[in-house]
C-alpha positions as CSV (number, residue, x, y, z in Angstrom):
1,X,-10.3,-21.0,-4.3
2,X,-6.9,-21.1,-2.7
3,X,-4.0,-23.4,-3.9
4,X,-1.0,-24.3,-1.8
5,X,2.5,-24.1,-3.3
6,X,5.2,-26.2,-1.8
7,X,7.8,-23.7,-0.5
8,X,10.4,-23.4,2.2
9,X,10.0,-21.2,5.2
10,X,12.5,-18.8,3.7
11,X,10.5,-18.5,0.5
12,X,7.3,-18.0,2.5
13,X,9.0,-15.2,4.5
14,X,10.2,-13.5,1.2
15,X,6.6,-13.8,-0.2
16,X,5.2,-12.1,3.0
17,X,7.6,-9.2,2.5
18,X,5.5,-7.8,-0.4
19,X,2.4,-7.7,1.8
20,X,4.3,-6.3,4.8
21,X,5.4,-3.4,2.6
22,X,1.9,-2.9,1.3
23,X,0.4,-2.9,4.8
24,X,3.2,-0.6,6.1
25,X,2.3,1.8,3.2
26,X,-1.4,1.7,4.1
27,X,-1.1,2.1,7.9
28,X,2.2,3.9,8.7
29,X,2.4,6.2,5.7
30,X,-1.2,7.1,5.2
31,X,-2.8,6.9,8.7
32,X,0.1,7.7,11.0
33,X,2.1,9.8,8.6
34,X,-0.7,12.1,7.6
35,X,-2.0,12.4,11.1
36,X,1.5,13.1,12.4
37,X,2.0,15.8,9.8
38,X,-1.3,17.4,10.6
39,X,-1.2,17.3,14.4
40,X,2.5,17.3,15.3
41,X,3.8,19.6,12.6
42,X,0.6,21.7,12.1
43,X,0.6,21.0,8.4
44,X,-2.5,21.7,6.3
45,X,-4.6,18.8,5.2
46,X,-3.8,19.1,1.5
47,X,-0.1,19.3,2.1
48,X,-0.1,16.3,4.5
49,X,-2.0,14.2,2.0
50,X,0.1,15.3,-0.8
51,X,3.3,14.4,1.0
52,X,1.9,11.0,2.1
53,X,0.9,10.3,-1.5
54,X,4.4,11.1,-2.7
55,X,5.9,8.7,-0.2
56,X,3.4,6.1,-1.1
57,X,4.1,6.5,-4.8
58,X,7.8,6.0,-4.1
59,X,6.9,2.7,-2.4
60,X,4.6,1.7,-5.3
61,X,7.5,2.4,-7.7
62,X,9.8,0.3,-5.6
63,X,7.2,-2.5,-5.6
64,X,6.9,-2.3,-9.4
65,X,10.7,-2.7,-9.9
66,X,10.9,-5.4,-7.2
67,X,8.1,-7.4,-8.9
68,X,10.0,-7.2,-12.2
69,X,13.1,-8.5,-10.4
70,X,11.1,-11.3,-8.7
71,X,9.7,-12.5,-12.0
72,X,13.3,-13.2,-13.2
73,X,15.2,-14.0,-10.0
74,X,12.8,-15.5,-7.4
75,X,10.7,-18.6,-7.0
76,X,7.1,-18.6,-8.2
77,X,5.6,-18.1,-4.8
78,X,7.6,-15.0,-4.1
79,X,6.9,-13.5,-7.6
80,X,3.2,-14.1,-7.4
81,X,2.9,-12.4,-4.0
82,X,4.9,-9.4,-5.2
83,X,2.6,-9.3,-8.3
84,X,-0.5,-9.6,-6.1
85,X,0.7,-6.7,-3.9
86,X,1.4,-4.6,-7.0
87,X,-2.0,-5.3,-8.4
88,X,-3.6,-4.2,-5.1
89,X,-2.1,-0.7,-5.4
90,X,-4.6,0.0,-8.1
91,X,-7.1,0.6,-5.3
92,X,-5.0,3.3,-3.7
93,X,-4.0,4.9,-7.0
94,X,-7.7,5.2,-8.0
95,X,-8.4,6.9,-4.7
96,X,-5.4,9.3,-5.3
97,X,-6.7,10.2,-8.7
98,X,-10.2,10.8,-7.4
99,X,-8.9,12.9,-4.5
100,X,-6.7,15.1,-6.7
101,X,-9.5,15.6,-9.3
102,X,-12.1,16.6,-6.6
103,X,-9.5,18.8,-4.8
104,X,-8.6,20.5,-8.1
105,X,-12.3,21.0,-8.9
106,X,-12.7,22.7,-5.5
107,X,-9.8,25.1,-6.3
108,X,-11.3,25.9,-9.7
109,X,-14.9,26.6,-8.6
110,X,-14.1,27.8,-5.1
111,X,-16.0,30.9,-4.0
112,X,-13.4,33.4,-2.8
113,X,-16.0,35.7,-1.2
114,X,-17.2,33.1,1.4
115,X,-14.4,31.5,3.4
116,X,-14.2,29.0,6.2
117,X,-12.2,29.6,9.4
118,X,-8.9,28.5,7.9
119,X,-9.1,30.9,5.0
120,X,-10.1,28.5,2.2
121,X,-13.4,28.7,0.5
122,X,-16.3,26.6,1.8
123,X,-16.8,24.8,-1.5
124,X,-13.0,24.0,-1.6
125,X,-13.2,22.6,2.0
126,X,-16.3,20.5,1.3
127,X,-14.8,19.0,-1.9
128,X,-11.5,18.3,-0.2
129,X,-13.3,16.4,2.6
130,X,-15.4,14.6,-0.1
131,X,-12.2,13.6,-1.8
132,X,-10.8,12.2,1.4
133,X,-13.6,9.8,2.0
134,X,-12.8,7.3,-0.8
135,X,-9.1,7.7,0.1
136,X,-9.8,6.7,3.7
137,X,-11.8,3.7,2.6
138,X,-9.1,2.7,0.1
139,X,-6.5,2.8,2.9
140,X,-8.8,0.8,5.2
141,X,-9.5,-1.9,2.5
142,X,-5.7,-2.0,1.7
143,X,-4.8,-2.7,5.3
144,X,-7.3,-5.5,5.5
145,X,-6.3,-7.1,2.2
146,X,-2.6,-6.8,3.1
147,X,-2.9,-8.5,6.4
148,X,-5.0,-11.3,4.9
149,X,-2.4,-11.8,2.1
150,X,0.4,-11.9,4.7
151,X,-1.3,-14.8,6.3
152,X,-1.7,-16.6,3.0
153,X,1.9,-16.0,2.0
154,X,3.1,-17.3,5.3
155,X,1.2,-20.5,4.6
156,X,2.5,-20.7,1.0
157,X,-1.0,-20.2,-0.5
158,X,-2.1,-18.3,-3.6
159,X,-5.6,-17.5,-5.0
160,X,-6.2,-19.8,-8.0
161,X,-7.4,-16.8,-10.2
162,X,-4.1,-15.0,-9.6
163,X,-2.1,-18.1,-10.3
164,X,-4.0,-18.6,-13.6
165,X,-3.5,-15.0,-14.6
166,X,0.2,-15.2,-13.9
167,X,1.4,-18.7,-14.7
168,X,4.8,-20.0,-13.9
């Protein structure tokens, strides 16, 4: 259930900023950034994903500190939307952990005798691609959640469960 919080247009814009950053992280950093590194700069898949994850982690760290600041300095609507954005990063972080675990497993058990066209072992290539699938879906889900939350923030709305979890 959605509850409406009485807020000025400026406060609603500030609340939207959290979800705009979240969506930019999902779309620009992950999709366009990784594809740009791979296609334009001819970077390997693992390096491109590693770089995008590092940029994303910097954005997540900024969001963490901005949420702490919002709790003290900003109105409730702004704080709750920064908190909601921070909570949603758990989806991406879980996908990062899965990706790095699967990729590491591929490096450990990779068969050096049989290699694919790019010189990596076939097992390593398969596990790398297996690790990318949850990351892809996490980015897709993040983009959808971020855009929906931007709409709610613009209207001054908050999910009742989030409001109960983080009271004023």
